[in-house]
VMD Tcl script that builds the backbone (N, CA, C; Angstrom):
set m [mol new atoms 252]
animate dup $m
set s [atomselect $m all]
$s set {name element resname resid chain x y z} {
  {N N UNK 1 A 0.848 -1.193 -0.032}
  {CA C UNK 1 A -0.011 -0.010 -0.005}
  {C C UNK 1 A 0.878 1.258 -0.017}
  {N N UNK 2 A 0.507 2.223 -0.826}
  {CA C UNK 2 A 1.279 3.470 -0.885}
  {C C UNK 2 A 2.511 3.368 -1.741}
  {N N UNK 3 A 2.662 2.312 -2.524}
  {CA C UNK 3 A 3.817 2.188 -3.421}
  {C C UNK 3 A 3.331 2.365 -4.861}
  {N N UNK 4 A 4.001 3.227 -5.558}
  {CA C UNK 4 A 3.670 3.494 -6.949}
  {C C UNK 4 A 4.877 3.235 -7.790}
  {N N UNK 5 A 4.652 2.670 -8.968}
  {CA C UNK 5 A 5.761 2.356 -9.875}
  {C C UNK 5 A 5.491 2.879 -11.239}
  {N N UNK 6 A 6.543 3.225 -11.972}
  {CA C UNK 6 A 6.403 3.679 -13.328}
  {C C UNK 6 A 7.678 3.326 -14.064}
  {N N UNK 7 A 7.596 3.326 -15.387}
  {CA C UNK 7 A 8.779 3.085 -16.212}
  {C C UNK 7 A 9.137 1.618 -16.264}
  {N N UNK 8 A 10.425 1.342 -16.322}
  {CA C UNK 8 A 10.938 -0.040 -16.496}
  {C C UNK 8 A 10.426 -0.998 -15.451}
  {N N UNK 9 A 10.359 -0.578 -14.180}
  {CA C UNK 9 A 9.989 -1.471 -13.113}
  {C C UNK 9 A 8.500 -1.873 -13.200}
  {N N UNK 10 A 7.696 -1.054 -13.815}
  {CA C UNK 10 A 6.260 -1.311 -13.895}
  {C C UNK 10 A 5.895 -2.069 -15.156}
  {N N UNK 11 A 6.773 -2.071 -16.149}
  {CA C UNK 11 A 6.433 -2.675 -17.445}
  {C C UNK 11 A 7.634 -3.382 -18.027}
  {N N UNK 12 A 7.751 -4.687 -17.782}
  {CA C UNK 12 A 8.928 -5.418 -18.262}
  {C C UNK 12 A 8.885 -5.717 -19.758}
  {N N UNK 13 A 7.713 -5.517 -20.384}
  {CA C UNK 13 A 7.587 -5.836 -21.815}
  {C C UNK 13 A 7.996 -4.645 -22.684}
  {N N UNK 14 A 7.368 -3.518 -22.460}
  {CA C UNK 14 A 7.585 -2.356 -23.360}
  {C C UNK 14 A 8.742 -1.456 -22.891}
  {N N UNK 15 A 9.014 -1.444 -21.647}
  {CA C UNK 15 A 10.102 -0.685 -21.039}
  {C C UNK 15 A 10.216 0.742 -21.555}
  {N N UNK 16 A 11.234 1.012 -22.349}
  {CA C UNK 16 A 11.475 2.396 -22.768}
  {C C UNK 16 A 10.804 2.762 -24.074}
  {N N UNK 17 A 9.983 1.865 -24.628}
  {CA C UNK 17 A 9.400 2.133 -25.931}
  {C C UNK 17 A 8.571 3.406 -25.946}
  {N N UNK 18 A 7.789 3.622 -24.914}
  {CA C UNK 18 A 6.923 4.810 -24.889}
  {C C UNK 18 A 7.806 6.063 -24.702}
  {N N UNK 19 A 8.779 6.003 -23.851}
  {CA C UNK 19 A 9.689 7.136 -23.686}
  {C C UNK 19 A 10.413 7.484 -24.986}
  {N N UNK 20 A 10.828 6.452 -25.669}
  {CA C UNK 20 A 11.545 6.652 -26.962}
  {C C UNK 20 A 10.594 7.226 -27.999}
  {N N UNK 21 A 9.386 6.734 -28.029}
  {CA C UNK 21 A 8.413 7.311 -28.991}
  {C C UNK 21 A 8.133 8.752 -28.679}
  {N N UNK 22 A 7.991 9.091 -27.401}
  {CA C UNK 22 A 7.768 10.477 -27.000}
  {C C UNK 22 A 8.937 11.366 -27.387}
  {N N UNK 23 A 10.153 10.874 -27.172}
  {CA C UNK 23 A 11.310 11.677 -27.540}
  {C C UNK 23 A 11.413 11.843 -29.077}
  {N N UNK 24 A 11.044 10.828 -29.799}
  {CA C UNK 24 A 11.035 10.945 -31.274}
  {C C UNK 24 A 10.030 11.959 -31.742}
  {N N UNK 25 A 8.852 11.998 -31.112}
  {CA C UNK 25 A 7.811 12.969 -31.448}
  {C C UNK 25 A 8.319 14.392 -31.155}
  {N N UNK 26 A 8.964 14.561 -29.969}
  {CA C UNK 26 A 9.502 15.885 -29.643}
  {C C UNK 26 A 10.570 16.323 -30.641}
  {N N UNK 27 A 11.437 15.407 -31.051}
  {CA C UNK 27 A 12.483 15.731 -32.036}
  {C C UNK 27 A 11.847 16.160 -33.370}
  {N N UNK 28 A 10.825 15.434 -33.776}
  {CA C UNK 28 A 10.148 15.771 -35.014}
  {C C UNK 28 A 9.519 17.157 -34.976}
  {N N UNK 29 A 8.883 17.491 -33.858}
  {CA C UNK 29 A 8.297 18.812 -33.679}
  {C C UNK 29 A 9.337 19.898 -33.665}
  {N N UNK 30 A 10.469 19.670 -32.992}
  {CA C UNK 30 A 11.583 20.630 -32.960}
  {C C UNK 30 A 12.146 20.825 -34.357}
  {N N UNK 31 A 12.320 19.739 -35.102}
  {CA C UNK 31 A 12.865 19.828 -36.464}
  {C C UNK 31 A 11.924 20.628 -37.346}
  {N N UNK 32 A 10.622 20.377 -37.232}
  {CA C UNK 32 A 9.640 21.096 -38.033}
  {C C UNK 32 A 9.687 22.624 -37.683}
  {N N UNK 33 A 9.798 22.916 -36.413}
  {CA C UNK 33 A 9.850 24.304 -35.988}
  {C C UNK 33 A 11.098 24.987 -36.556}
  {N N UNK 34 A 12.227 24.269 -36.460}
  {CA C UNK 34 A 13.508 24.825 -36.970}
  {C C UNK 34 A 13.418 25.101 -38.498}
  {N N UNK 35 A 12.891 24.139 -39.233}
  {CA C UNK 35 A 12.762 24.301 -40.678}
  {C C UNK 35 A 11.879 25.468 -41.023}
  {N N UNK 36 A 10.776 25.622 -40.265}
  {CA C UNK 36 A 9.881 26.758 -40.532}
  {C C UNK 36 A 10.562 28.064 -40.264}
  {N N UNK 37 A 11.340 28.137 -39.182}
  {CA C UNK 37 A 12.069 29.364 -38.859}
  {C C UNK 37 A 13.132 29.665 -39.905}
  {N N UNK 38 A 13.660 28.640 -40.590}
  {CA C UNK 38 A 14.665 28.853 -41.620}
  {C C UNK 38 A 14.065 29.183 -42.980}
  {N N UNK 39 A 12.713 29.227 -43.020}
  {CA C UNK 39 A 12.038 29.531 -44.260}
  {C C UNK 39 A 11.855 28.350 -45.171}
  {N N UNK 40 A 12.082 27.164 -44.669}
  {CA C UNK 40 A 11.918 25.955 -45.474}
  {C C UNK 40 A 10.481 25.452 -45.169}
  {N N UNK 41 A 9.643 25.483 -46.216}
  {CA C UNK 41 A 8.227 25.160 -46.046}
  {C C UNK 41 A 7.926 23.688 -46.339}
  {N N UNK 42 A 6.792 23.299 -45.871}
  {CA C UNK 42 A 6.264 21.938 -46.200}
  {C C UNK 42 A 5.786 21.954 -47.627}
  {N N UNK 43 A 6.372 21.154 -48.453}
  {CA C UNK 43 A 6.060 21.148 -49.857}
  {C C UNK 43 A 4.956 20.124 -50.200}
  {N N UNK 44 A 4.464 19.388 -49.241}
  {CA C UNK 44 A 3.483 18.360 -49.508}
  {C C UNK 44 A 2.175 18.932 -50.032}
  {N N UNK 45 A 1.739 20.084 -49.496}
  {CA C UNK 45 A 0.500 20.674 -49.950}
  {C C UNK 45 A 0.590 21.119 -51.414}
  {N N UNK 46 A 1.713 21.730 -51.776}
  {CA C UNK 46 A 1.910 22.149 -53.166}
  {C C UNK 46 A 1.967 20.887 -54.061}
  {N N UNK 47 A 2.655 19.863 -53.595}
  {CA C UNK 47 A 2.722 18.624 -54.368}
  {C C UNK 47 A 1.364 18.057 -54.605}
  {N N UNK 48 A 0.513 18.000 -53.558}
  {CA C UNK 48 A -0.832 17.466 -53.648}
  {C C UNK 48 A -1.670 18.291 -54.646}
  {N N UNK 49 A -1.547 19.630 -54.572}
  {CA C UNK 49 A -2.302 20.508 -55.475}
  {C C UNK 49 A -1.875 20.250 -56.934}
  {N N UNK 50 A -0.565 20.138 -57.129}
  {CA C UNK 50 A -0.066 19.886 -58.500}
  {C C UNK 50 A -0.533 18.536 -59.032}
  {N N UNK 51 A -0.546 17.522 -58.141}
  {CA C UNK 51 A -1.005 16.184 -58.538}
  {C C UNK 51 A -2.469 16.193 -58.915}
  {N N UNK 52 A -3.315 16.830 -58.100}
  {CA C UNK 52 A -4.744 16.900 -58.409}
  {C C UNK 52 A -4.986 17.636 -59.725}
  {N N UNK 53 A -4.240 18.751 -59.909}
  {CA C UNK 53 A -4.375 19.506 -61.153}
  {C C UNK 53 A -4.019 18.652 -62.367}
  {N N UNK 54 A -2.923 17.867 -62.230}
  {CA C UNK 54 A -2.491 17.025 -63.319}
  {C C UNK 54 A -3.543 15.914 -63.617}
  {N N UNK 55 A -4.115 15.341 -62.567}
  {CA C UNK 55 A -5.117 14.300 -62.737}
  {C C UNK 55 A -6.371 14.891 -63.387}
  {N N UNK 56 A -6.771 16.076 -62.944}
  {CA C UNK 56 A -7.956 16.660 -63.531}
  {C C UNK 56 A -7.745 17.067 -64.979}
  {N N UNK 57 A -6.549 17.512 -65.311}
  {CA C UNK 57 A -6.226 17.844 -66.706}
  {C C UNK 57 A -6.328 16.588 -67.577}
  {N N UNK 58 A -6.007 15.460 -67.048}
  {CA C UNK 58 A -6.079 14.201 -67.792}
  {C C UNK 58 A -7.516 13.750 -68.049}
  {N N UNK 59 A -8.468 14.276 -67.241}
  {CA C UNK 59 A -9.852 13.914 -67.442}
  {C C UNK 59 A -10.520 14.699 -68.582}
  {N N UNK 60 A -9.940 15.840 -68.880}
  {CA C UNK 60 A -10.561 16.711 -69.908}
  {C C UNK 60 A -11.710 17.471 -69.331}
  {N N UNK 61 A -12.447 18.138 -70.137}
  {CA C UNK 61 A -13.591 18.939 -69.661}
  {C C UNK 61 A -14.802 18.039 -69.485}
  {N N UNK 62 A -15.346 18.125 -68.316}
  {CA C UNK 62 A -16.592 17.440 -68.016}
  {C C UNK 62 A -17.657 18.497 -67.743}
  {N N UNK 63 A -18.594 18.615 -68.605}
  {CA C UNK 63 A -19.594 19.686 -68.486}
  {C C UNK 63 A -20.479 19.474 -67.270}
  {N N UNK 64 A -20.681 20.562 -66.576}
  {CA C UNK 64 A -21.580 20.547 -65.423}
  {C C UNK 64 A -20.967 20.027 -64.127}
  {N N UNK 65 A -19.670 19.727 -64.129}
  {CA C UNK 65 A -19.043 19.254 -62.897}
  {C C UNK 65 A -17.944 20.225 -62.496}
  {N N UNK 66 A -18.027 20.663 -61.286}
  {CA C UNK 66 A -16.992 21.540 -60.765}
  {C C UNK 66 A -16.588 21.036 -59.397}
  {N N UNK 67 A -15.450 20.317 -59.328}
  {CA C UNK 67 A -15.064 19.666 -58.081}
  {C C UNK 67 A -14.654 20.698 -57.012}
  {N N UNK 68 A -14.445 21.962 -57.425}
  {CA C UNK 68 A -14.052 22.985 -56.483}
  {C C UNK 68 A -15.236 23.900 -56.115}
  {N N UNK 69 A -16.450 23.588 -56.530}
  {CA C UNK 69 A -17.594 24.406 -56.311}
  {C C UNK 69 A -17.843 24.577 -54.820}
  {N N UNK 70 A -18.144 25.783 -54.389}
  {CA C UNK 70 A -18.413 26.058 -52.995}
  {C C UNK 70 A -19.842 25.694 -52.604}
  {N N UNK 71 A -20.739 25.643 -53.566}
  {CA C UNK 71 A -22.133 25.488 -53.243}
  {C C UNK 71 A -22.580 24.021 -53.437}
  {N N UNK 72 A -21.673 23.082 -53.344}
  {CA C UNK 72 A -21.999 21.653 -53.493}
  {C C UNK 72 A -22.707 21.167 -52.217}
  {N N UNK 73 A -23.871 20.590 -52.353}
  {CA C UNK 73 A -24.627 20.076 -51.216}
  {C C UNK 73 A -24.129 18.660 -50.886}
  {N N UNK 74 A -23.488 18.523 -49.740}
  {CA C UNK 74 A -22.945 17.246 -49.320}
  {C C UNK 74 A -23.793 16.583 -48.229}
  {N N UNK 75 A -25.012 17.069 -48.070}
  {CA C UNK 75 A -25.891 16.542 -46.999}
  {C C UNK 75 A -26.071 15.037 -47.139}
  {N N UNK 76 A -26.399 14.591 -48.332}
  {CA C UNK 76 A -26.633 13.151 -48.578}
  {C C UNK 76 A -25.360 12.354 -48.323}
  {N N UNK 77 A -24.229 12.809 -48.826}
  {CA C UNK 77 A -22.962 12.099 -48.641}
  {C C UNK 77 A -22.589 12.019 -47.192}
  {N N UNK 78 A -22.769 13.124 -46.468}
  {CA C UNK 78 A -22.451 13.147 -45.026}
  {C C UNK 78 A -23.354 12.221 -44.263}
  {N N UNK 79 A -24.641 12.209 -44.636}
  {CA C UNK 79 A -25.607 11.321 -43.950}
  {C C UNK 79 A -25.226 9.853 -44.193}
  {N N UNK 80 A -24.837 9.522 -45.404}
  {CA C UNK 80 A -24.472 8.133 -45.772}
  {C C UNK 80 A -23.178 7.718 -45.029}
  {N N UNK 81 A -22.261 8.650 -44.879}
  {CA C UNK 81 A -21.007 8.296 -44.184}
  {C C UNK 81 A -21.239 8.006 -42.729}
  {N N UNK 82 A -22.272 8.594 -42.144}
  {CA C UNK 82 A -22.600 8.333 -40.762}
  {C C UNK 82 A -23.201 6.958 -40.539}
  {N N UNK 83 A -23.641 6.302 -41.615}
  {CA C UNK 83 A -24.229 4.983 -41.521}
  {C C UNK 83 A -23.197 3.862 -41.510}
  {N N UNK 84 A -21.936 4.182 -41.847}
  {CA C UNK 84 A -20.893 3.191 -41.939}
  {C C UNK 84 A -20.570 2.539 -40.645}
}
mol reanalyze $m
mol bondsrecalc $m
mol representation Tube
mol addrep $m
């Protein structure tokens, strides 16, 4: 009674795995912050935009379809996704 344990003594299977994962996450956040401060941006969003544009160009013109339309009613699609 009154004894509390944590870390290696409390978990002989995983031991330092959680601590290591936490340290890795901190390092990734610090690296991202450093790169942002150096003016190096995340290029994944631009890559995704370019890829979508390339794919849409390959489809040609489809009359009456605008995948970027702001007034698209997604009520039905959202309702159906809730049924999954």
